[in-house]
C-alpha positions in Angstrom: 143.9 -56.2 312.5 147.6 -55.2 312.4 150.6 -56.9 313.9 152.7 -53.8 314.8 155.4 -56.0 316.3 156.1 -59.6 317.1 154.7 -59.4 320.6 151.3 -58.2 319.3 151.4 -60.8 316.6 152.0 -63.5 319.2 149.1 -62.3 321.2 146.8 -62.6 318.2 148.2 -66.1 317.5 147.5 -67.1 321.1 143.7 -66.4 320.5 143.4 -69.0 317.8 140.7 -71.7 317.9 140.8 -74.9 319.7 143.8 -76.4 317.9 147.1 -76.0 319.7 149.0 -77.0 316.6 147.5 -74.1 314.7 148.5 -71.7 317.5 152.0 -73.0 317.5 152.3 -72.6 313.7 151.0 -69.1 313.8 153.4 -68.1 316.6 156.3 -69.5 314.6 155.3 -67.5 311.5 154.9 -64.3 313.6 158.5 -64.7 314.7 159.6 -64.6 311.0 157.1 -62.1 309.8 159.6 -59.5 308.6 161.5 -62.1 306.6 158.2 -63.4 305.1 157.2 -59.9 304.1 160.5 -59.1 302.5 160.5 -62.3 300.6 156.9 -61.6 299.3 157.8 -58.1 298.2 160.9 -59.3 296.5 159.0 -62.0 294.6 156.3 -59.4 293.6 158.9 -56.9 292.3 160.7 -59.7 290.5 157.6 -61.1 288.8 155.6 -58.0 288.2 157.8 -55.3 286.5 155.1 -52.6 286.7 155.7 -52.4 290.5 159.3 -51.1 289.9 157.7 -47.6 289.8 156.2 -48.0 293.3 158.4 -47.0 296.2 159.6 -50.0 298.1 158.6 -48.8 301.5 155.0 -48.0 300.3 154.6 -51.5 298.9 156.2 -53.2 301.9 153.7 -51.5 304.3 150.8 -52.6 302.1 152.0 -56.2 301.8 152.8 -56.5 305.5 149.3 -55.4 306.4 147.8 -57.8 303.9 149.8 -60.7 305.3 148.8 -59.7 308.8 145.2 -59.9 307.8 145.7 -63.3 306.2 147.5 -64.7 309.2 144.9 -63.3 311.5 142.3 -65.2 309.6 144.3 -68.4 310.0 144.7 -67.8 313.7 141.1 -66.9 314.4 138.0 -67.1 312.2 136.9 -63.7 313.8 139.9 -62.1 312.0 138.0 -61.9 308.8 135.6 -59.4 310.5 138.6 -57.1 310.9 139.1 -56.6 307.2 139.0 -52.9 306.1 137.3 -52.7 302.7 137.8 -48.9 302.6 141.6 -49.4 302.8 141.5 -51.9 300.0 139.4 -49.7 297.8 141.8 -46.9 298.4 144.6 -49.2 297.4 142.8 -50.1 294.2 142.3 -46.4 293.4 145.9 -45.5 294.1 147.3 -48.3 292.0 145.0 -47.3 289.1 146.3 -43.7 289.4 149.8 -45.1 289.4 149.2 -46.9 286.1 149.2 -50.4 287.6 146.7 -52.8 285.9 144.1 -54.5 288.0 145.4 -58.0 287.0 148.9 -57.0 288.4 147.4 -55.7 291.6 145.4 -58.9 292.2 148.5 -61.0 291.3 150.3 -59.4 294.3 147.7 -61.0 296.6 148.2 -64.4 295.0 152.0 -64.1 295.4 151.7 -62.9 299.0 149.3 -65.8 299.8 151.7 -68.3 298.2 154.6 -67.1 300.3 152.5 -67.2 303.5 151.2 -70.7 302.7 154.8 -71.9 302.1 155.9 -70.4 305.5 152.9 -72.1 307.3 153.9 -75.4 305.8 157.5 -74.9 306.7 156.6 -74.2 310.3 154.2 -77.2 310.5 156.1 -80.5 310.8 153.0 -82.5 310.1 150.1 -80.4 308.8 146.9 -81.7 310.3 143.2 -81.2 309.4 142.9 -78.2 311.8 145.6 -76.4 309.9 144.2 -77.2 306.5 140.8 -75.9 307.6 142.4 -72.7 309.1 144.4 -72.1 306.0 141.3 -72.4 303.9 140.3 -69.0 305.4 143.2 -67.4 303.5 141.1 -67.6 300.3 138.2 -65.9 302.1 140.6 -63.0 302.9 142.0 -62.8 299.4 138.5 -62.9 297.9 137.2 -60.1 300.1 140.3 -58.0 299.7 140.6 -58.3 295.9 136.9 -57.6 295.5 137.3 -54.3 297.3 140.5 -53.5 295.4 138.8 -54.2 292.1 135.9 -51.9 293.1 138.4 -49.1 293.9 140.4 -49.7 290.8 137.4 -49.7 288.5 136.1 -46.5 290.0 139.4 -44.8 289.2 139.9 -46.2 285.8 136.4 -45.1 284.7 137.7 -41.5 285.1 139.8 -39.9 282.4 141.5 -38.1 285.3 142.8 -41.4 286.6 144.4 -42.2 283.2 146.1 -38.8 283.3 147.1 -39.4 286.9 148.8 -42.7 285.9 150.8 -40.8 283.3 151.6 -38.2 285.9 152.9 -40.7 288.4 155.1 -42.4 285.8 156.4 -39.1 284.7 157.5 -38.1 288.3 158.8 -41.6 289.0 161.0 -41.4 285.8 162.1 -37.9 286.6 163.2 -38.8 290.2 165.0 -41.9 289.1 168.8 -41.4 288.7 169.5 -43.1 285.4 169.5 -41.6 281.9 166.9 -44.1 280.6 164.4 -42.8 283.1 165.0 -39.2 282.0 164.4 -40.3 278.4 161.0 -41.8 279.5 160.2 -38.5 281.3 160.9 -36.6 278.1 158.5 -38.9 276.2 155.7 -38.4 278.8 156.1 -34.7 279.3 154.1 -33.5 276.3 151.1 -35.5 277.3 151.0 -33.5 280.5 151.3 -30.2 278.7 155.0 -29.7 279.5 157.5 -28.4 276.9 160.7 -30.5 277.6 162.8 -27.5 276.5 161.0 -25.0 278.6 161.7 -23.8 282.2 160.6 -25.9 285.1 160.0 -24.9 288.8 159.3 -27.3 291.6 157.6 -27.0 295.0 157.7 -29.6 297.8 155.0 -29.8 300.4 155.3 -31.5 303.8 152.0 -32.9 304.9 149.8 -36.0 305.0 148.3 -36.3 301.6 145.8 -39.0 301.2 144.5 -39.8 297.7 141.4 -37.6 298.1 143.5 -34.6 299.2 145.9 -35.1 296.3 143.0 -35.2 293.9 141.6 -31.9 295.3 145.0 -30.1 295.0 145.4 -31.4 291.4 142.0 -30.0 290.6 143.0 -26.6 292.0 146.3 -26.8 290.0 144.4 -27.6 286.8 142.7 -24.2 287.0 146.0 -22.3 286.9 147.7 -20.9 283.9 150.4 -23.2 282.4 151.1 -26.8 283.1 151.1 -27.8 286.8 151.1 -31.3 288.1 151.6 -33.0 291.5 152.6 -36.4 292.8 153.2 -38.1 296.1 156.7 -39.5 296.7 158.3 -40.6 300.0 155.5 -39.1 302.1 155.8 -35.6 300.4 153.8 -33.9 297.8 155.9 -32.8 294.9 154.7 -30.2 292.4 156.3 -29.3 289.0 155.1 -26.3 287.1 155.8 -24.6 283.8 154.5 -21.1 282.8 152.8 -20.8 286.2 153.9 -18.4 288.9 155.0 -19.9 292.2 152.7 -17.6 294.2 149.6 -18.9 292.4 150.7 -22.5 293.0 151.3 -21.7 296.7 147.8 -20.1 296.9 146.3 -23.3 295.3 148.1 -25.5 297.9 147.0 -23.3 300.8 143.4 -23.4 299.5 143.4 -27.1 300.4 145.9 -27.1 303.3 146.1 -23.5 304.8 149.1 -24.3 307.1 151.1 -26.5 304.7 154.9 -26.2 304.9 156.2 -25.5 301.4 159.7 -25.4 299.8 160.1 -23.6 296.5 162.9 -24.5 294.1 164.7 -22.3 291.5 163.3 -22.1 288.0 165.6 -24.3 285.9 165.9 -24.5 282.1 165.0 -27.8 280.3 163.7 -31.1 281.5 167.3 -32.3 282.2 167.5 -29.7 284.9 164.0 -30.5 286.4 165.5 -33.0 288.9 167.7 -30.1 290.2 164.7 -27.8 290.9 163.0 -30.8 292.6 166.1 -31.1 294.8 166.1 -27.3 295.4 162.5 -27.5 296.7 163.3 -30.5 298.9 166.3 -28.7 300.5 164.2 -25.5 301.0 161.5 -27.6 302.7 164.0 -29.2 305.0 165.2 -25.8 306.1 161.6 -24.6 306.7 159.7 -24.0 309.9 156.3 -25.7 310.1 153.6 -23.7 308.3 156.0 -21.5 306.4 157.0 -21.0 302.8 160.8 -21.1 302.1 162.3 -20.3 298.8 165.6 -21.8 297.8 166.6 -18.5 296.2 166.3 -16.7 299.5 167.6 -19.4 301.8 170.0 -21.3 299.5 173.0 -21.3 302.0 171.1 -22.6 304.9 169.1 -25.1 302.7 172.4 -26.4 301.3 174.1 -26.6 304.6 171.1 -28.4 306.2 172.2 -31.7 304.6 175.6 -31.2 306.2 174.3 -30.4 309.7 175.8 -33.4 311.4 179.1 -33.0 309.6 179.4 -29.3 310.5 178.2 -29.8 314.1 181.8 -29.9 315.5 182.5 -26.6 313.9 179.3 -24.8 314.7 177.8 -26.3 317.8 179.6 -23.9 320.1 177.9 -21.0 318.2 174.6 -22.8 318.6 174.9 -23.0 322.4 176.1 -19.4 322.7 173.3 -18.1 320.4 170.7 -19.9 322.6 172.1 -18.4 325.8 172.6 -14.9 324.3 169.8 -13.9 322.0 170.7 -10.2 322.2 174.1 -11.0 320.6 172.3 -12.9 317.8 170.2 -9.8 317.2 173.3 -7.6 316.9 175.1 -10.0 314.5 172.1 -10.4 312.2 171.3 -6.6 312.3 175.0 -5.9 311.4 174.8 -8.4 308.5 171.5 -7.0 307.3 172.7 -3.4 307.5 175.5 -3.6 304.9 178.0 -4.2 307.7 177.3 -0.8 309.2 177.4 -0.5 312.9 175.5 2.8 312.9 172.8 1.3 310.6 172.5 -1.8 312.8 172.2 0.4 315.9 169.3 2.3 314.3 167.6 -1.0 313.3 167.9 -2.2 316.9 167.1 1.2 318.5 170.4 1.0 320.4 173.5 3.2 320.7 176.3 2.4 318.2 178.6 1.6 321.2 176.1 -1.0 322.4 176.2 -2.8 319.0 180.0 -2.6 318.9 180.1 -4.2 322.4 177.8 -7.0 321.4 179.8 -7.8 318.2 183.0 -7.8 320.3 181.3 -10.1 322.9 180.1 -12.5 320.2 183.7 -12.6 318.8 185.2 -13.3 322.3 182.7 -16.1 323.0 182.7 -17.9 319.6 186.0 -16.9 318.1 184.2 -15.6 315.0 184.7 -11.9 314.2 181.6 -10.8 312.3 183.5 -7.8 310.9 185.6 -10.3 308.8 184.3 -12.3 305.9 185.2 -15.7 307.4 183.8 -14.8 310.8 180.6 -13.4 309.4 180.0 -16.4 307.2 180.6 -18.8 310.1 178.3 -16.8 312.3 175.4 -16.6 309.8 175.8 -20.3 308.9 175.6 -21.3 312.6 172.7 -19.0 313.3 170.7 -20.2 310.3 171.3 -23.9 311.1 170.4 -23.3 314.7 167.1 -21.8 313.7 166.2 -24.9 311.6 164.0 -27.7 313.0 166.1 -30.1 314.9 164.8 -33.2 313.1 165.2 -32.0 309.5 166.2 -35.5 308.3 162.7 -36.7 309.2 160.8 -34.3 307.0 
């Protein structure tokens, strides 16, 4: 059971048992569900420091779903039947691989239950026997959920790979964090993963849905490569960091699991201090990629760097985007001219046109956009506009 919005939550609350008072209390809690979730997550992160390495949004989504299940059980005894033990076992496995102890994971349920209980009391002017009976079902939910979580956590921790995955997750979390202390922690963890902190690092970023099982498969494939290669999920993306392993072999390993994955490849950077930079390279390259392609920052650095400034540059370049869309033949001429060492005759041969036709098209582009591709500023503006126009429209959502 999931309350995707307040209206759906209210509908569930309306199906409560015979007690109108219980229905009213549940409806009141649904109206404040976002606030209750935020408060529960805040308390968890304040009381359990190991959760600082877990992305806030990931934890928020898990806690919100857990609270929805709890409230569903209060509203209706049948809500207990909607519990998803597979989801809870997956959570237990994931937290184990992230280095979170089972006791800390279970404590999050207790904190969430406490916050929901306080909210139920706050919304019930005079708690009656029906509400007390309904609230008793909270413990049934927590018992079933934590049992499944414990099973998943135990399965993962029995494996040496899970221990290594916990180190891997902490390493990536420390590497991505912006403070110097975290970089120090990453340097301490690097040797246990086979990384030389003073060696060269190269990152790849993969845009795809990577459930735990798929991530495990890709890591197994990476373990078979020469050098040290490790992956981790962050913000919905799969991030890979490698040392003494060629990017083509890493790409082949990714494609062996996800043949049409979209991949961004960063520059090779010296030293662990520069590893965050190659991670950013890979992310920028990914954001400038078309779905299902491999984009290397080294080959597409201008467009990848400009992609972050797309909205800012729009007033300068949007006229060129419109004209490019309406005149693809002019775009061909500009690109051929740029790719032919600024030679009209070479561009004409590339396009199988007469040189006068290429000259006409370059002049036409200049008259429509104001950018003369025969000059450095005009050519730079033209190529920047064309590269940004060719990017996915929703790059910020990748």
